C-alpha positions in Angstrom: -286.6 -92.4 -57.8 -282.8 -92.6 -56.4 -281.1 -89.3 -55.6 -277.9 -89.3 -57.4 -274.8 -87.9 -55.8 -271.5 -87.3 -57.1 -268.2 -87.2 -55.1 -265.2 -85.8 -56.6 -262.1 -87.4 -55.2 -259.5 -85.0 -54.1 -256.7 -87.7 -54.6 -256.7 -86.4 -58.2 -256.7 -82.5 -57.1 -253.8 -80.0 -57.0 -252.7 -80.4 -53.5 -250.8 -77.1 -53.7 -254.2 -75.4 -54.0 -256.4 -77.9 -52.2 -258.6 -75.8 -50.3 -259.7 -73.7 -53.7 -259.9 -77.2 -55.5 -262.5 -77.9 -52.8 -264.6 -75.0 -53.3 -264.2 -74.9 -57.0 -265.4 -78.2 -57.4 -268.4 -77.7 -55.1 -269.4 -74.8 -56.9 -269.3 -76.5 -60.1 -272.1 -78.7 -58.5 -270.6 -81.9 -56.9 -272.6 -82.8 -53.7 -269.7 -84.6 -51.7 -266.0 -84.5 -51.3 -264.2 -87.8 -51.3 -261.0 -88.6 -49.5 -259.2 -91.2 -50.2 -256.7 -92.2 -47.4 -253.9 -94.7 -47.8 -251.4 -95.9 -45.4 -248.8 -97.6 -47.4 -249.4 -100.9 -45.5 -252.8 -101.9 -46.5 -252.1 -100.4 -49.7 -248.9 -99.7 -51.3 -249.3 -96.0 -51.4 -249.2 -92.9 -49.0 -251.9 -90.1 -49.2 -253.4 -87.7 -46.6 -254.1 -88.0 -42.8 -256.5 -86.3 -40.6 -255.0 -82.9 -40.7 -256.0 -82.6 -44.4 -259.7 -82.9 -43.3 -259.4 -80.7 -40.6 -257.8 -78.1 -42.8 -260.5 -78.6 -45.7 -263.3 -78.7 -43.3 -264.1 -74.6 -43.3 -263.6 -74.6 -47.0 -267.2 -76.4 -47.4 -270.3 -77.3 -46.2 -270.6 -80.2 -48.4 -270.2 -83.8 -46.7 -266.7 -85.2 -46.5 -266.6 -88.9 -47.1 -263.4 -90.5 -46.0 -262.5 -94.3 -47.5 -260.0 -95.6 -44.9 -257.6 -97.8 -47.5 -255.7 -98.4 -43.8 -255.1 -100.7 -41.5 -255.6 -101.1 -38.5 -258.8 -99.0 -38.6 -260.2 -97.3 -35.4 -257.5 -95.0 -34.2 -257.8 -93.2 -37.7 -261.3 -93.5 -37.7 -261.7 -91.6 -34.5 -259.3 -88.9 -35.6 -261.0 -88.4 -38.9 -264.3 -88.2 -37.2 -262.9 -85.7 -34.9 -261.4 -83.6 -38.0 -264.7 -83.2 -39.2 -265.4 -86.0 -41.6 -269.2 -86.9 -42.2 -269.0 -90.4 -43.6 -266.4 -92.9 -43.2 -265.9 -95.9 -44.9 -263.6 -98.8 -44.1 -262.5 -102.2 -45.8 -263.3 -105.2 -43.5 -259.9 -106.6 -44.0 -258.3 -103.7 -42.4 -260.5 -104.1 -39.0 -260.0 -106.8 -36.3 -263.8 -106.7 -35.5 -266.1 -105.0 -38.1 -269.2 -104.7 -36.2 -267.1 -103.1 -33.4 -265.2 -100.3 -35.9 -268.7 -99.6 -37.3 -269.9 -98.9 -33.9 -267.1 -96.7 -33.2 -267.6 -94.5 -36.1 -271.4 -94.2 -35.5 -270.7 -93.4 -32.0 -268.3 -90.5 -32.9 -271.4 -88.9 -35.0 -270.5 -90.0 -38.4 -272.3 -92.3 -41.2 -270.6 -95.7 -41.5 -269.9 -98.0 -44.1 -267.7 -100.8 -45.5 -265.7 -101.1 -48.6 -265.9 -104.3 -50.9 -262.3 -104.8 -53.3 -263.0 -106.5 -56.5 -262.3 -109.7 -54.6 -264.4 -109.3 -51.5 -267.5 -111.3 -51.4 -271.0 -109.5 -50.5 -271.3 -112.0 -47.9 -269.0 -109.9 -45.5 -272.2 -107.6 -45.3 -274.5 -110.5 -44.2 -274.4 -109.8 -40.3 -273.9 -105.8 -40.3 -276.5 -104.4 -42.4 -278.0 -102.7 -39.4 -275.1 -100.5 -39.0 -274.5 -99.6 -42.5 -275.1 -96.5 -43.9 -273.1 -96.8 -47.5 -271.7 -99.5 -49.2 -268.8 -98.6 -51.4 -267.8 -101.3 -54.2 -264.6 -100.7 -55.7 -264.7 -100.9 -59.3 -260.7 -100.8 -59.2 -258.1 -102.5 -57.1 -257.6 -100.0 -54.5 -254.0 -98.0 -54.2 -253.7 -95.6 -56.9 -256.2 -92.9 -59.0 -256.5 -92.9 -62.8 -257.5 -96.9 -63.1 -260.0 -98.2 -65.9 -263.2 -99.6 -64.4 -263.4 -103.1 -64.0 -266.6 -104.5 -66.1 -267.3 -107.1 -63.8 -268.1 -104.8 -60.8 -271.4 -104.1 -62.6 -272.9 -107.4 -61.7 -271.6 -106.8 -57.9 -273.3 -103.3 -57.8 -276.4 -105.1 -59.1 -276.5 -107.9 -56.4 -275.7 -105.1 -53.6 -278.5 -102.9 -54.9 -280.7 -106.0 -54.3 -279.6 -106.7 -51.0 -280.1 -103.0 -50.0 -283.6 -102.9 -51.1 -284.5 -106.1 -49.7 -282.8 -104.9 -46.3 -284.4 -101.4 -46.4 -288.0 -102.8 -47.4 -288.1 -105.0 -44.3 -286.4 -102.9 -41.7 -286.6 -99.2 -43.4 -283.9 -96.7 -43.2 -281.4 -95.7 -46.1 -278.1 -97.2 -47.1 -276.3 -95.6 -50.0 -274.6 -97.5 -52.8 -271.4 -95.9 -54.0 -269.0 -96.9 -56.5 -265.4 -95.9 -56.6 -262.8 -96.6 -59.7 -262.9 -95.6 -63.1 -266.1 -93.9 -63.3 -266.4 -91.2 -66.1 -268.9 -89.4 -68.3 -268.9 -92.6 -70.8 -270.0 -94.8 -68.1 -271.6 -93.4 -65.4 -275.3 -94.1 -66.7 -274.2 -97.7 -66.9 -272.9 -97.8 -63.6 -276.4 -96.4 -62.4 -278.5 -98.6 -64.2 -277.0 -101.3 -62.0 -277.9 -99.7 -59.0 -275.3 -97.3 -57.6 -276.6 -93.8 -56.4 -273.3 -92.5 -55.4 -270.1 -92.0 -58.0 -266.7 -91.2 -56.9 -264.8 -89.7 -59.6 -261.3 -88.3 -59.2 -259.2 -87.8 -62.7 -262.5 -87.8 -64.8 -263.1 -84.6 -63.2 -260.1 -82.9 -61.8 -258.3 -83.9 -64.9 -260.4 -81.5 -66.8 -260.0 -77.8 -67.3 -263.9 -77.3 -66.4 -265.2 -79.0 -63.6 -268.7 -77.8 -64.3 -268.9 -79.2 -67.7 -267.8 -82.6 -66.6 -270.3 -82.7 -63.8 -273.0 -81.3 -65.8 -272.2 -84.0 -68.5 -272.4 -86.3 -65.9 -275.7 -85.4 -64.5 -277.0 -85.2 -68.0 -276.2 -89.0 -68.4 -277.8 -89.8 -65.1 -281.0 -88.0 -66.0 -281.4 -90.7 -68.5 -281.4 -93.6 -66.0 -284.8 -94.4 -64.4 -284.5 -94.3 -60.2 
């Protein structure tokens, strides 16, 4: 049985009361806090830097999962590790040397992962599986919250799950498979059935008044899926 984890993205939270928003969503049953970091360079938007992570860290014991949509990666990855991140993922297109960047993140004491855009092939995982704690499949093109799920991402999730299962069967260890973009109550079971175990949801949770009701509904949908 897979363990399912729900990771609300604070990109959709009320930034005027961010500490409370983090506390509220964890109290409502969230497992992970997801940070969408955009630099107005790799993607056409600008969001939050390491000081946000440092400010949020005292408000929760939940793991902080930092998704770096930035180029270059290394300096910001180190800064977020210092600011209290637990997991740091980045896009291979943002790094001059993917293996080295993964190593830097691990050396800083964080779990490390790669993020694959809809058009990024799974073959970029071939030579770095030994350094991965997470693979994040984007089911929208990165840059903005509130986008609709791209259906062909389901096949990519299935193929990524197959790669993870084959690798861990031979080598052991654990690699999480996270999905980010347009995940909501209506499709989370389908995403889980394709092989995902960690689900980023921004507007689907923070866009509702009752966070617990949404997270409970997501868990009810996940309970229908065999792990």
